N, C-alpha and C positions, 0 to 999 in steps of 0.2 A: 788423289781422288776426293771429290767434294763430299762432305758429310751432310749436305742439306738437300732437301727434296726439290725437284724441278717444279712441283705443284704448289709453290709458295704464293700466298696472296700478294706479297710485296712486288711480284714481277710486273704488275700493271704500272708501276711508277717509272717515270723517265727522269733523267738527270735534271736537277733544278739549274745547275750551272753546266752548260754545254762545254765539252773539252775543246782545247785549241787544236787546230791542225798546224802543220809546220809553218806556213806563211804567217798565220796569226801569232804563233809563238815567237818567231824571229822578230817580227815587227814590234811586239810588246817588249821583248828583251832589249831591243835597241833603244827603247825609251828610257831604260834604267840609267841613273846617273852614277852607278857603281860607287856609292859613298864610301869613303875610307873608314869613317866611324859610323857605320850604318845603324840607325835606330831600329830598323826592322830586325836586325840580328839580336839586338838586346831584348826585343819584344818576344822572340821565339824561345820557349822554355828549353828546347834542345840546342839552341844557339847555332843553327845551320848557317853556314857562310853564304848568305843569300846573294850578295853581289857577285860572288865567284860562280855560283851555279848558274846564275842568269847570264853572265858574260860568256860562259861556255855554250849556252844555247845560241847566243848571238853569233858565235864562231863555228856553229854546227858540230860542236863536240858534245853531243847529247849523252854519250856513254860516260864521259867525264863529269858532266853535269849531275847525272843521277848518282854517281859515286860520291860526289861532294855532299849530296843530300843524305845518302845512306850512312856515310861516315859519322854523321852526327845523330841521325835518327833512322834506325833500321826499319821503322814503320812509316817511312816517308810517303809511301804510296797512299795508305789510308788517311794519314794526316792531311795530305793534299786535298782530300775530299771532305773530311769531317771537321777540320780545324775552323774555329770561328775567326778566320783571318781578319775580318772586319774590325775586331777588337784586339788583334795581336799584330802580326807583321804588317799587313796592309794598312791597318789603322794608324801605324806609326811611320808610314812612308813619308819622306820629306815633301813629296808632291802635295800632300794634304795641306801643308802650310803655304803652298804657292797657288792655291785655287786651281789646281790641275788634278785630273783623275789619277789616283795612286796606281802604282804598278800592281798588276794582278798576279801577285806572288803565288797564291795557291794554284791558279790555273797553270802557271809556268812549272811549278813543282809537279803537278799532275802530268803535264806533257812529258817531262823527263823520266819520271818514275814509271809511267805507263809504257813508254818506249823500252825501258829496261826489262820490264816483265815480258812484253811481247817478243822481244828479241832473245830472251833467255840469258841475258848477260849475268855472269857470275863474278863476284868481287871478293868473296871472303872464304877462308879455309879455317878449319879448326886448328888450334894451337897444339903444340907438343904436349902429350898427356902428362898431367901433373900428379895423377893418382888421387886427386881430391874430387869430391862430389858435392853438389848442392841440391837440396830439395826445395822446390818452389810450389807454393799453394796457389792454384788458379791459373788458367791458361789464357788470361787476358793480356792486354798490352804491356803492363808493367813486368809481368813474369817473362813474357816473350822477349822483351828488350833486354832484360837481365840475363836470360839464358843464352841469347845469341852472343852477348859480350863475354860471358863466362866461357863459352866454347872457344871463342877466338883466343882466349887466354889459356886454354888447355884443360879446363875443368869439365867433368862429366855432369850432366844436368838431368834431373827427373822432375817433370811437372805433374802435379796431382790435380785433376779436374773432375768435379762432381758431375758435370753435364756430359752428354754424348758428343757435343760439338765443341770445337776449340775457337779461341778468339775473343772470349769474353763479350762485353757489350758491343765491340766492333761487329760481332756476328749477330748477336741477339737483340741489340738495342738501338743501333744507329738508324736514323730516319732513312728509308729506302730511296728517297730522292737525292740523298747524299751518297750512300753506298749500300749495296745489297749484300746479303749474307754470303753468297758464293764468292764474291770478290774478297771479302774478309778472310774466308777459309783459304783462298788461293794465296793470299799474302802470308798466312801462317805457314802453309806448305813451303813457300819460298824461304821464310826464315828458318824453318827446320831443315832445309836442304843442306845446311852447313854440316849436318851429321852429329850424332852424339847427344841429341836432345830427345829424351823419351817422354812421351805424354801418356799417363795412365788415367783413363777415363773411369767414371763411376766410383771415384774415391773422394769421400767427403771428410774433411777434418772434424774430429769429434765423434763421427758416426762410424766410419770405416777404418780410421787410423787415429791414434792418439798423438799428441804433440811429442810425448816422450819417445814414442816409436820413431817418429820423424827425425828427431835429433839423433837418435841412436844410429840411423842409417846413413846420415850425411855429416859432412864436415862443417857445413853452414846451411842456414835455412832462410828462405825469402818468403815473406808473407805478401801475397798479391791477390787476395781472395775477393777484392771488390766490396760491394755493399750487399745488404740483405734484401728481404722481401719488401714489397710496397707497404706503406703505412695506410691504415684505414681510419675513417671518422669515428667508428664505434657508435654509429647512430642506428636507430630502429629501422629494420628492413634491409640492412646491409648484406644479409645472407641471400637475398633474392637473386634469381637469374638476371643477368644483364648488368650486374655491378662487379667491376673488376679493378684491380690495381693496374695503372697505366703501363708500368714496365713489363708486367706479366703479359698483358694484352699485346703489347708491341712485339714481344718475343714470340707469341703464338702466331701472329700473322706473318712475321718475318721468316719463320721456320716451317709454316704449314698453311693449309687452306682454311680460310675463314670466310663465312658468308654473312653479309650484313643486309641481305635482301629485305628482312623484316624491320630494319631500323630506318626510320625516316628522320628521327631527331636523336641527337646524342649530345651529352654534356661531358666536358672534361673539367675537373675541379683542380685548381692550382694556378700558379703564376710563374713557374720556373721553366727551364728549357724543355723538360720532359713534357710538361703540359702543352707548350707551344708546338713541339714536334707532334704530339698526339692529335691536336685539332687539325693540323695540316694533313696528317696521315688519314684521318677519318674522311676528310673532304676528298682526298685522292682515292679512297676506297668506295666512293660513291654515295656517302651519306649526305642528304640534301640540306639538312639543318643542323649545324654544329655550333655549339655555344661554349665559350670558356667562362667559368664561374670562378671569381677570385675575391677573397675577402678584403683585399687592399685596393688602392687606387691604381690606375693604369701606370702612372709614373713610378710606382713602387714595385712593379714586377721585376723579378730577378732574371727572367728570360731575356735573351738578347733582343734588342730593339729591332734590328734588321730582320730577324726571324718573325717576330710578331707583326711587323709591317707587312711582310709577305703573306702571313696568315689572313690578315684583314683584307688584303687585295683578293685573296682566294675565296672570300665570302664568309669567313668565320665571324660569328657574332660574339658579344661579350656582355657579362653582367658583373660589374665591379662593385666593391663594397657590399658583397653578398655572401652570406654564410649559410651553407647547407646544414639542415638540422634533422633530416630524416628522409625516408623514401616512401613512395606511393606505389602500390601494386599488389597483386595477389599471386605470389609465386614468382612472377616475372616483374621487373621494375617497369613502371609506366610514367614515373615522374620523380622529381627531386624537390622536396620541401625546403624552402629557404626563408631567410629573414634578412632585411636590409640593415646595413651597419652605418653608423656615422663616421666622421673622419678619424675618430679615435678607436674605431673598430668595435664600438659598443652597439648592441642591438637597438633598433628603433621600434618602439611599440606600435602595433597595428600594421606592420609591413610584411606580415607573413604571406607567402605566396608559393605557388607550385609551378615549376617549369616542366613541360612535357619532355620525356626522354624514354626511349626503349633501350638505351645503353648509357651507362655512367662509368667513366674512367676516373680513378683517383690518382692524381699526380701531386701528392702532398708530401713526398719524401720517401726515403727507404730506410729500413733499419740498418744498424751497424752490426758487424760480425765479430767484433772484438771478444764477445762472450765465448766464442769457440775456443779461445785460448785458455779459458779457465783463469786461475790465479797463478800465473807463472812469475816466479821471482825475476825482477828486472824488466818485465814487459808492462809498461804503463799505458793506461787508456785515458783519453780525454773525450767525453761525450761519445764513447764507444769506438773512437778511432785510435789506432796504434800510434803512440808517440815515438818519433824518430829524431835523430840529430841531423846535422847538415849533410851527413854522408849516408843517410838511410838506416843507420844502426839504432836498434832498440837498446835498452839498458841490460839486456841479457846477452851474454857472450855468444857470438856467432849467429845471432838472429837479427835479420834486417827486414825492412818492409817498404812498400811503395804503392802508388796507385790509390784508388778510392778508399781502401781500408785504412790508409794513413792520412790522405788529404781530405777525406770527407765527401769526395765526389767532384772531381775537376775534369779536365779534358783528356782525350787520348794522348795528346802530346805531352801533358804533364806526367801521365803514367809512364810513357816511353822515357822521358828524361829521368824520372825517379828510379826506374828499373836499371838503367845504364849506370847511374850514379852509384847505386847500391852494389852493382856488380864490381865496379872498381874497388870499392871498399872491402867487399868480400874477398876479392883476390888478394889484397894486401894482408887481410886478416889470416887467410889460410896459408899464405906463403911466409908468414912470420915477419912481415914488413911493418 
């Protein structure tokens, strides 16, 4: 049963990348060279055997194709939609070096995994009960991937999630032209169908349960709580209506109804992927004048180039080398006060100006949640992120971590890879190996 409303603002969006039908999928699969030492596999954080799953599409073995994907990445359905394939597998396709269009790996992966979901194919069963249990914090991709792998190995799993919805940023934060919230929830239900994974909602570490209590309940612990709240500029007027953190605003319209009828101009501050997603989403929600404000140069944006190129085609404007310094308005924001910067990001005298806006979204980063752990012996933090070794282990016995709380904010596929990696290590730890 879906936990998200049917009255979500995000439903107005259509897929930015249309799915393949069978004829397109088979034709594209037959273009693949099935490289023996495939660079696309090396570029995938979950190391999916890409030539194998594509060859199975070409031979009409779609069920086997999907299993090849899920064997490496149980979240293969969502990753087919949300992965930045342009800089991962597709970006490393050998055809790029031959002046030929690369194989559309993401679309082929979506074709197989969607077929698996629609047909209700089941591939995995829980392993024989080991009598061991693992507590996992956060119901996002890293915890879900870890829990599924642990169940296959026979361990009981309890996921503690503070929100009423499951799926983490896959549900609350992914741009709706890539994947909508109900599709994410459906994937979570599919992952949970293996049985023996309990999700307890409304439980927040540090508020509803201490880490000591968590350790006492379980034989091992996995930290997959993601990132914290949006960061703000701390400038005058930031408490006015119409000023929001971008991540919080995206969650609001992905899960519920949002009206922007009174907004003719909107500004998004930042140059990362969240900022780029936000400007494209505002255009899709009907805002006629959307501007991205970034303190650096266009070439220095951390957001993906292909996504920003799409935003410009969709009509998004930009103000580079521009620093917000305050807000204009009386109770509700009507503008953003800015100053221009030189190439070294120093303010230029006499360049103060105001940009009109009835909505300002701040996409300048999120806080880290390492502070929820307090000062635990053996758990080291760097810039608020949990430090782990190559197996996802912290320095505290039986405590592991993965996903954004450890990597600082990477892709869904990274969280899936880190969760599965930690599950393997936790299994060995609990079984005395």
